[in-house]
C-alpha positions in Angstrom: 2.3 -35.1 -60.7 4.9 -35.8 -58.1 5.1 -35.7 -54.3 8.3 -34.2 -53.0 9.4 -34.4 -49.3 11.4 -31.3 -48.4 13.3 -30.3 -45.3 11.8 -26.9 -44.4 14.9 -25.6 -42.6 17.5 -26.4 -45.4 15.1 -26.4 -48.3 16.7 -29.7 -49.5 14.8 -32.5 -51.1 14.6 -35.5 -48.8 12.9 -37.8 -51.4 10.1 -37.9 -53.9 7.7 -40.4 -55.5 9.3 -39.7 -58.9 13.0 -39.0 -59.0 13.9 -36.7 -61.9 17.7 -36.7 -62.8 19.4 -34.1 -65.0 19.1 -36.6 -67.9 15.3 -36.4 -67.7 14.9 -32.6 -67.1 17.6 -30.0 -67.6 15.3 -27.4 -65.9 14.6 -29.0 -62.6 16.3 -31.9 -60.9 14.3 -33.7 -58.2 16.7 -35.9 -56.3 17.5 -36.4 -52.6 20.0 -33.7 -51.3 19.2 -31.2 -54.1 17.8 -27.8 -53.4 14.0 -27.6 -53.9 12.5 -24.9 -56.1 9.1 -24.5 -57.7 8.8 -25.7 -61.2 8.7 -23.1 -64.0 5.3 -21.5 -64.3 4.8 -22.4 -68.0 2.8 -19.1 -68.3 0.2 -20.3 -65.8 -1.4 -18.0 -63.3 -1.4 -18.6 -59.5 -5.1 -18.9 -58.6 -4.4 -18.2 -54.9 -2.8 -14.8 -55.6 -4.1 -13.9 -59.0 -7.8 -14.6 -59.5 -10.2 -12.1 -61.0 -13.0 -12.4 -63.5 -11.4 -10.5 -66.4 -8.1 -12.3 -66.3 -9.9 -15.6 -65.9 -12.0 -15.0 -69.0 -9.0 -13.7 -71.0 -6.8 -16.7 -70.0 -9.5 -19.4 -70.4 -10.7 -18.2 -73.8 -7.3 -17.5 -75.3 -7.3 -20.9 -77.0 -10.1 -23.2 -78.3 -9.9 -26.0 -75.8 -12.2 -28.2 -73.7 -13.2 -26.1 -70.7 -11.6 -28.3 -68.1 -8.4 -28.4 -70.1 -8.4 -24.6 -70.5 -8.6 -24.3 -66.7 -5.7 -26.7 -65.8 -3.5 -25.3 -68.6 -4.1 -21.8 -67.4 -3.6 -22.1 -63.6 -0.8 -23.7 -61.7 -1.6 -26.4 -59.1 -4.8 -27.4 -60.8 -5.0 -31.0 -62.1 -7.3 -32.3 -64.8 -9.5 -33.9 -62.1 -9.9 -30.7 -60.2 -10.6 -28.8 -63.4 -13.3 -31.3 -64.2 -14.7 -30.8 -60.7 -14.9 -27.1 -61.3 -16.9 -27.6 -64.5 -19.1 -30.1 -62.9 -19.9 -27.8 -59.9 -20.7 -25.1 -62.5 -23.2 -27.5 -64.2 -21.3 -27.3 -67.4 -20.7 -30.2 -69.8 -17.2 -31.6 -69.6 -17.1 -31.8 -73.4 -17.9 -28.1 -73.8 -15.2 -26.0 -75.5 -14.1 -22.5 -74.7 -15.2 -21.4 -78.2 -18.9 -22.3 -77.5 -19.2 -21.0 -73.9 -21.5 -18.0 -73.2 -20.8 -15.1 -70.9 -23.3 -16.5 -68.4 -21.6 -19.9 -68.4 -18.2 -18.1 -68.0 -19.6 -16.4 -64.9 -20.8 -19.7 -63.5 -17.4 -21.3 -64.3 -15.5 -18.5 -62.6 -17.8 -18.5 -59.5 -17.3 -22.3 -59.2 -13.5 -21.9 -59.5 -13.4 -19.0 -57.1 -15.4 -20.8 -54.5 -13.0 -23.8 -54.7 -10.0 -21.5 -54.4 -11.5 -19.7 -51.4 -12.0 -23.1 -49.7 -8.3 -23.8 -50.2 -7.4 -20.4 -49.0 -9.5 -20.9 -45.9 -8.1 -24.4 -45.3 -11.4 -26.1 -45.8 -10.3 -29.6 -47.0 -12.0 -32.9 -47.5 -9.2 -35.5 -47.9 -10.8 -38.5 -49.6 -10.4 -41.6 -51.7 -12.9 -42.4 -54.4 -13.6 -46.1 -55.2 -15.9 -47.8 -57.7 -17.2 -50.8 -55.8 -18.9 -52.4 -58.9 -15.6 -52.4 -60.8 -13.6 -53.0 -57.6 -11.4 -50.1 -58.6 -9.8 -47.3 -56.8 -10.4 -44.2 -58.9 -8.5 -41.3 -57.3 -7.7 -39.3 -54.1 -8.2 -35.6 -53.5 -7.9 -32.8 -50.9 -11.2 -31.5 -52.2 -14.6 -33.2 -52.1 -15.2 -34.7 -55.5 -18.9 -34.2 -56.2 -18.3 -35.4 -59.7 -18.1 -38.9 -58.1 -21.0 -38.7 -55.8 -22.5 -41.9 -57.2 -19.3 -43.8 -56.2 -17.9 -44.6 -52.7 -16.1 -41.6 -51.2 -14.1 -42.4 -48.0 -13.0 -39.4 -46.0 -9.7 -39.2 -44.1 -8.4 -37.0 -41.3 -5.5 -35.8 -43.4 -4.3 -35.8 -47.0 -1.2 -37.7 -45.9 -3.4 -40.6 -44.7 -5.5 -40.5 -47.8 -2.4 -40.5 -50.1 -0.7 -43.3 -48.1 -3.9 -45.5 -48.3 -4.4 -44.7 -52.0 -1.0 -45.8 -53.0 -1.0 -48.8 -50.6 -4.4 -50.0 -52.0 -3.4 -49.3 -55.6 -0.1 -51.2 -55.2 -1.9 -54.1 -53.6 -4.5 -54.3 -56.4 -1.8 -54.2 -59.1 0.2 -57.0 -57.4 -3.0 -59.1 -57.1 -3.8 -58.4 -60.7 -0.3 -59.5 -61.8 -0.5 -62.7 -59.7 -4.0 -63.4 -61.1 -2.6 -63.0 -64.6 0.4 -65.2 -63.9 -1.9 -67.9 -62.4 -4.2 -67.8 -65.4 -1.2 -68.2 -67.7 0.1 -71.1 -65.7 -3.3 -72.9 -65.7 -3.7 -72.3 -69.4 -0.2 -73.9 -70.0 -1.1 -76.9 -67.8 -4.4 -77.4 -69.7 -2.5 -77.2 -73.1 0.0 -79.9 -71.9 -2.8 -82.2 -70.7 -4.7 -81.8 -73.9 -1.6 -82.6 -76.0 -0.9 -85.9 -74.2 
């Protein structure tokens, strides 16, 4: 995934989290000053404008995949995390495959997906960050309430911008602390070795 900041008047890319030069992708360059255009669809459907039960069933069951993988590989804008959330809300096992799903389960899965898409269409958002306090780890951030993580700490934000900024700030801070911790352990181990060898 990537976050791209675009000037809405000129449709020019101002910057992005991941810069993608022509040497990385011959299809879509993501660099400041370049024109912004949507990535190729890769045969995925747009769930906002193209969501009905029969096409959902046809698309999801066209390959034998894990349910959540079938969802995010079939619809644009759906991440693996959101696809897992759809399955979780439908009370379906994340390890279930499209080959073993019943018609009743497909209906539940579709209803769960449709409810989530309707929330998005109606601008019902829940910007949040999920953290595991026991492991002292930041898990993820989302625009949608992640009920799959109800047992963990979920902090709500007033906007997805604030949640995203906080997520990357905290993640960067934790990574730097981990690197310093590792360097310090290595330094202490070296000092101990030197003392033991004297």
